[in-house]
C-alpha positions, 0 to 999 in steps of 0.5 A: 467509512467509520471503523465500525463499518470497516469491521462489519463489512470485512470479508475474507478470500481463501487463497493458498497464502491464507485468508485475505481480508478485504473491504469492497465498495461500489460497482463497475470495473474493479480498482485494487487499492494496496496500502502502506506499511504498517497500515491496512486497507482502512487507509483507503476508507475515504477514497473508497467512499468517493470513488465507488460511484465509478469503480468497484473499489477493493482494499485488501490487507497485505500479508502480515498487516491488518486482518489477513490470516496467514500461516506463521512461516508465510513469506511476506516479501514484495514478490510474495505479496504480489503473487498473493494479490493475483491469487486473491483476484483469482479467488474473486474471479476478477480478471483485470484491475486499476491498480493503486499503491502507496508506500510498500503497497506501491512497491508491491504494485510495481512487481504485480505490474511486471509479473501480471501486466495482462491483469492491469488496466491502469496503474497509479503509484504514490510515494513508494520504493523505486528500483535501488534508490532506497532505503535511505538512512531513516528507513535503514533505522526503521528496518533495523527496529523492525528486525529487532522487534521494536516496531511490533512492540511500538504498534502494540503499545500505541493502542494503549497509549496514543501519544506514542503515535507521535513517532509516526509524525514523519509520515503525516503532514498533519499527524494530529489527524491520526485519531484513537479510532484509526490507531486501534484499527491499524494496530489492534491486530498486534496487541494480543498476537505475538505471532503477528508481531513476529511476522511483521519482522519479515518486512525488515528484509529490505535488501531482498525486497529491493532485489525483487524490485530491481528484477521487476524493472525489465517488466516495467520498461516493457509495460504499455499500461497507462500509468500515473505518478502522484507524489507528495514532495515533502516525503522524507522516506523516499527521494522525490526527485530521483524516484520520479526521474527513474520512473519517468525513464523506466515506467512504460506507459507513463502518462502523467506525473503530479507532485503534491506540495507539502504532502508526506508519505501517507498523503492519500489518507490525508488528502482523499478528495485530491486523490479522488479527483486525480483518479477520476480524471485519469480513469475518465481518459481511459474509459 
């Protein structure tokens, strides 16, 4: 899926949280892909093309990111994002999904699973926040820059000077794969809108989001929903051994854990064929 197709195929679902942007591909049971911070649904473009043969693949933009349109004062905490996803599914008359999340999308997905287990057919978590095991010093610095408005300014300026994207290198195994086109799709919304840059600061509330994730642990333990963990082992944002161990002990329904050598935080974008194979294999065992 090229940028032009992503833009032309975008739809909006009206919810109490605002107009939620999304793209959709395929047919059959619904798979809901929840993207990373500070990206948008475009992160899943290659996977959507590959997996659409066996699922209706839907990639919404979280509040405060991408092309979703929300009120200026809208809460964008993890729990609010999860409730937005439920409202989004209601607006689309979708009862149940296979849930896939990366990074912040994975944190939100855990809360969604805890709040709405009846709406989840299966869950796939890639590198993401886990319980109280975050933020590490690198993320603490990132959240500080978010709160100060520095990240919003950086994202705005990246579209004008792509060389600034080198500051995202820690999240990509091959940062040179970030094209000017993808940078414009991801960060274009921050260029002209000061309100969007201001809303982005809401993601800096790490302690609040961590508390929400800790509160979701009881629901995760009680879950019997089939789950798998696919984790890039070169990630510097989250502690791989500790995160995987916690999920092994606390994610009910966990069936499979796979680590991907040398892969970093945003590996689902860099290795879509691998993710596609692993998703199809997992879902085939459930269908």
